[in-house]
C-alpha positions, -999 to +999 in steps of 0.1 A: +170+293-344+142+311-363+106+296-355+079+310-378+055+304-406+062+308-443+032+322-462+032+320-501+005+337-520+000+348-556-022+378-558-033+370-594-053+341-579-080+367-567-079+356-533-081+378-502-050+378-479-050+394-444-019+418-445-026+430-410-015+399-393+021+400-377+044+383-403+080+379-393+092+382-429+071+395-458+086+392-493+071+411-524+084+397-557+072+416-588+075+410-625+063+446-636+078+478-647+076+501-619+093+533-629+091+550-594+107+523-573+109+544-542+071+553-545+063+516-548+083+507-516+064+533-497+030+521-509+040+486-498+050+500-466+017+517-461-003+485-470+018+462-446+015+489-418+039+501-391+048+468-376+069+460-408+099+478-420+116+476-454+149+458-447+162+454-483+150+461-519+165+453-552+158+455-589+169+443-622+149+453-653+113+444-646+119+424-616+117+436-581+122+419-547+114+438-514+120+422-480+099+435-451+108+425-416+087+429-384+101+458-367+112+442-336+132+416-354+152+438-378+180+440-354+185+403-357+191+404-395+224+408-413+242+401-444+218+411-470+231+404-506+215+401-540+223+387-574+208+389-608+209+370-642+195+386-674+184+360-698+171+386-726+198+389-750+184+410-777+206+440-784+175+463-792+157+453-761+163+483-737+139+469-711+151+437-696+119+416-691+135+383-687+158+369-660+161+361-623+168+381-591+178+365-557+182+379-521+200+362-493+202+372-457+203+357-422+179+362-393+189+346-359+216+326-377+194+311-402+202+317-437+174+325-463+174+328-499+145+341-520+144+339-558+122+360-581+123+349-616+104+356-651+118+333-677 
C-alpha cells in the first residue's frame, strides 16, 4: 500500500514552493503550447533535481502532463496509460487548445489517475 502525501499547487497563485523536498510523485500539468516537448521535460528534470526521474509524459494539443517519480520508487511503478479528449471542433483550428488529458498508473499496487483539462 502506498503511504505518502499529495501536494497540490497552482503556480499562478504566486506562492513559493519547495521543490527540493523529497516527493514520491511529482506531477506537472500544463495548459500551454510548448513546441519543444523534450526540452521542457529536461528543464523540469533540472528543476526537480536528481532524486526525481521522468516516468511518463504525454501531450495533446496545448495540454501536457509529466509524471516524475522518486528515483528509488520507479521500480514499483507499472501500467502507464494515457487518454485524451479534444473539445475544440473548429475545422480551421490547427492548434487544439481545449480538451482533457489523463494518465493512470499503479505504484505498489495502488492505482492512481491524474487529469489535466482546459475546457
